[in-house]
C-alpha positions, -999 to +999 in steps of 0.1 A: -001-003+000+012+035-007+019+055+025+013+085+012-021+101+017-044+076+002-080+090+010-091+115-014-120+138-021-144+135-049-120+157-071-089+132-062-069+157-045-055+143-013-074+155+018-049+178+037-054+206+064-026+229+070-003+208+045-008+175+064-031+146+059-065+150+077-060+117+093-030+133+110-050+157+128-076+131+141-045+113+155-031+144+171-063+152+188-064+114+203-029+120+213-038+152+233-066+137+249-044+103+256-015+122+273-043+146+290-056+114+309-021+101+318-003+133+328-035+147+347-034+117+375+005+114+375+006+151+385-005+138+421-003+102+419+024+094+448+009+121+472-023+110+465-015+073+472+003+082+506-025+103+521-055+082+506-042+046+514-013+050+540-024+080+560-023+058+594+014+055+589+043+080+597+048+106+570+081+088+561+066+054+557+038+065+538+059+083+513+080+051+510+051+029+503+036+053+480+069+058+459+073+022+455+037+016+445+035+046+420+070+040+404+060+002+402+031+010+382+046+033+360+074+011+353+049-018+344+030+007+322+062+010+302+071-026+299+037-036+287+042-021+252+063-049+242+035-075+244+010-049+232+031-042+201+032-078+194-006-082+199-012-053+174+012-065+150+001-100+149-031-105+161-054-073+161-041-048+138-031-015+146-063+006+145-082-020+162-057-025+190-055+015+196-093+015+197-096-013+224-068+004+243-084+038+244-120+024+254-103+003+282-084+031+297-117+047+307-130+020+331-093+019+345-093+055+354-126+051+373-117+020+390-089+044+405-115+062+422-123+033+447-116+043+482-098+008+490-061+000+481-068-034+464-096-018+439-074+011+435-047-014+421-071-032+404-076+002+382-037+005+380-034-031+365-061-026+338-048+008+330-011-009+327-023-037+306-043-015+283-017+012+277+003-017+263-023-019+233-017+019+225+018+017+209+005+018+175-006+055+177+031+064+173+031+041+142+000+053+128+016+089+127+042+078+104+019+058+082+003+090+069+034+097+048+054+077+025+090+071+036+105+097+013+079+123+021+094+154+034+065+163+054+069+131+077+095+149+103+071+177+105+042+152+114+064+137+142+072+172+154+034+181+157+031+146+172+059+157+202+040+190+205+008+173+211+020+149+236+034+182+257+003+204+248-018+174+266+007+170+294+009+207+301-030+214+303-037+183+326-023+192+357-042+224+355-075+208+351-072+174+369-051+181+397-056+217+404-092+224+390-106+193+400-085+175+425-071+204+447-106+218+449-131+187+451-106+160+462-082+140+441-101+111+435-125+131+413-090+142+392-092+106+381-128+112+367-116+144+350-090+123+331-113+098+324-134+124+306-103+134+287-100+097+277-136+096+267-131+125+243-100+109+227-119+073+220-148+091+207-127+112+183-110+079+171-141+061+168-159+087+148-130+088+123-125+051+122-133+044+089-111+070+077-082+057+096-083+020+089-067+026+055-035+038+070-026+004+085-015-024+064-042-048+054-042-086+064-067-113+066-058-126+101-067-090+115-104-096+100-109-128+124-140-119+143-130-131+177-097-118+180-107-088+200-129-110+223-099-132+231-077-103+237-104-088+260-106-122+278-068-122+281-067-090+298-094-098+321-075-130+333-042-108+338-058-081+356-061-096+391-026-114+389-011-077+379-030-059+407-012-087+431+018-079+416+018-041+421+009-047+457+045-064+461+068-039+446+096-056+458+088-087+437+077-066+408+111-049+410+129-084+410+110-095+380+118-064+361+158-068+366+154-102+357+138-094+325+163-069+317+190-095+323+171-118+300+169-091+274+208-086+274+212-121+273+192-124+242+214-097+223+248-112+234+234-147+222+223-132+189+259-114+184+276-146+188+253-165+166+255-141+138+294-137+142+294-103+127+320-081+144+308-048+133+270-056+144+284-068+178+302-036+184+273-016+175+251-033+199+280-029+225+277+010+217+240+005+219+243-007+253+264+018+267+241+045+255+212+023+269+230+026+305+230+064+299+193+065+290+184+047+323+206+067+346+192+100+328+155+087+334+160+074+367+171+110+378+145+127+359+115+108+370+120+119+406+097+146+395+067+118+396+080+108+434+105+125+456+104+160+439+067+158+440+067+152+476+094+179+479+071+203+460+041+197+484+061+200+516+089+224+514+082+246+486+067+282+491+046+286+461+017+309+452+000+280+434-010+244+439+023+221+440+010+196+415+013+226+389+051+220+390+042+188+367+033+214+339+068+229+340+086+202+315+060+203+291+057+240+292+098+243+290+095+216+260+069+234+241+090+267+245+128+253+240+121+222+216+119+243+183+150+261+194+168+231+202+157+217+167+175+246+151+207+246+172+219+211+162+214+218+122+233+252+128+261+235+147+261+209+122+268+232+091+296+245+109+311+210+117+305+215+153+274+191+160+283+170+189+281+133+183+251+111+199+274+098+228+285+134+238+248+144+235+241+117+260+268+132+280+255+169+279+218+151+290+235+135+320+254+168+331+222+187+329+203+163+349+231+162+374+232+199+375+193+201+381+203+183+416+231+207+420+204+233+419+183+215+448+213+209+469+220+248+466+186+260+471+182+236+502+217+247+518+215+284+510+179+294+504+157+277+531+136+301+547+127+305+586+097+283+578+118+256+564+108+259+529+125+272+499+113+295+469+095+281+440+120+295+415+147+266+428+124+240+417+115+253+383+153+259+378+155+221+384+128+214+359+144+235+334+179+220+335+162+184+333+142+195+304+172+209+284+189+175+289+161+157+280+159+177+245+197+170+244+193+133+247+156+116+243+147+127+205+177+112+190+175+081+212+146+065+192+162+071+159+196+055+171+181+021+179+169+018+143+204+026+130+224+004+154+202-026+160+202-053+131+174-049+106+156-082+115+156-072+155+148-036+152+116-037+167+123-060+195+154-037+200+129-005+202+109-027+228+139-031+249+148+004+245+112+014+260+118-011+287+149+010+298+122+036+307+103+012+327+137+000+344+144+038+351+108+043+367+117+010+391+149+026+403+135+059+405+111+047+431+139+030+452+161+063+452+130+082+462+125+060+493+161+072+504+148+109+509+125+096+539+154+085+559+144+051+556+158+021+539+194+032+539+189+070+541+209+087+564+186+117+573+150+129+574+132+161+567+143+183+541+180+175+550+173+140+537+165+153+504+199+173+505+219+145+513+201+121+485+203+148+458+238+154+468+247+122+460+226+121+427+248+154+417+280+136+423+269+103+405+256+122+376+285+145+370+308+112+371+285+093+348+284+124+324+323+125+325+323+090+314+303+097+281+317+131+273+355+119+274+346+084+260+324+097+232+353+088+205+355+054+217+318+049+218+317+064+184+340+041+170+320+012+181+290+027+161+307+022+129+296+052+109+265+063+128+270+097+139 
């Protein structure tokens, strides 16, 4: 099938809007609603868990339990797309898989309003399993264009902006306007309403979207969707039980990561291709940098969110700090997109390993900002000014823009062609692993689980160690960039 715009009006001219296929704008609207629902409740998830379900414990113990449950859920949510992508590719087809995902997310969010912990965990489990089927959304964006269509890059830029538009608006609506005023349980209802809008838009345009996906007879089997739904139903309870045991979930995540690495080691040995083996070594080294970066950055969901709630003087609700990252991306992403080509024309565009090092420097410096703010800017009431946390998020966002956009394209260039999709799943799994590690680090800020201090001093102690480790890791990649680049064999 020709991936260029195939749907036409009566005149035969492609249906376009602002120079892009109309189907793209439908998918962008779905993207805004989908990310609105996720980032709407993520803005207050860990503090809500601590207050709603662990309120009878000490503040430190409640925070520790909440950090582990929230990070375990988010890790699982980023791990399920590996299986969800397989189901979309082999059983349901991309369009049907995405439709089922969008509709299942609504009851999942509504289950999260239940006042008992297990009911809440069932909602988390259903949401994590349902999100796995949403991975075709990214693929369908690209299917609006032929491979050589010059508009393709612009389409993905609009997709990136749609993600951040939804995540910027969500905390204002779900967390502040609804949750802060009427109770955070109702924030999940607001998130479900955003998801309902996304599902309706997708459903109403389904007939127009179907031609985007490859045609395959096996996707037309009438009972395929029923079997997938039954499988999800069977897995919900075991998944909820797993979420209630975050330590076991953590060990499973680490074991799966070990299996993934072992798979590629065996694959390299069997292939006997020296160049491809060295490219996989380079990919693994960059994968480690990715995990370190996101482990540090995801403190925004756990420890930094609690810090904002308890130790920051701000003229607004603490949940609005969750809008800082997408706001900065909306402002600075276009600028960063211009800087790299400008440097490239002058022969000064940093190599990919060096950009990963830059990302690590910036995320490390973000915690240097926090340490300085705590050490020198704590007022008599024991709190710091909101500008410190805003500066921390700014440094992290610039680091993200240096590192993240190039990562996904890098996988396709370094992985063997027959393993590219699986390698991409492994790259996503690195984000899941980072969430898991982020939860463990966040528990240290409470003074338990190995943390030496508590209160605001506990945060300073942990953030100082993160700053030192981050700077050390960044130096490895900044100084070792030429050696890593040699392993990449021609990939910049």
